[in-house]
Steps between C-alpha positions, in 0.01 A plus 500: 500500500780742575633451158174567323481861402119508532509406874310767692683716761296351793606147417861634467474658847388164631794322346746750657442319836517143358800287620640165368876492512784756486558467119137483408411797736781716346393415144129570587608837649696581186195413272284720711741786494514496125133430434341749265187518709664536846379817651653694785334298769641172335850651468497623851406157633780346279748766630400396860538138421846559338601697819404199719686256281820722504472524886475119515810460281323410180603648167198638326737727297307460165177611670685796650640609166165455328350729762768754439369519141141579612419879492194426718735467799696799619870474473534517880254202544735281286823658627412374854549143373859590408573588854386182650720247670459232221568729207837449333721776379425398138126514572541848647692623199244357252207647687665840504576484126145385423360787701731748330375369166147567604575860549668543167220322317 
């Protein structure tokens, strides 16, 4: 459902709290973050889930980078992810480059 571009935002929001395994959860968060129908509520829920995963030592880096591409979220909302304990230096740099690209676009 997360890969289907016609999935409604309400369903996407429900999926943002689903859990299965680390890899599957991270992939789901990435799909939701990049989904064309994900609205601000969905993206904020995904951001919150990514923050929890980072704090737990997981690496939802692809989802964090997909969120950085989304203009529906303020740069500071995404930048908070870069400052979390589980964020690598490479992730921090890529988030900053992505956010800088949003400003120029």
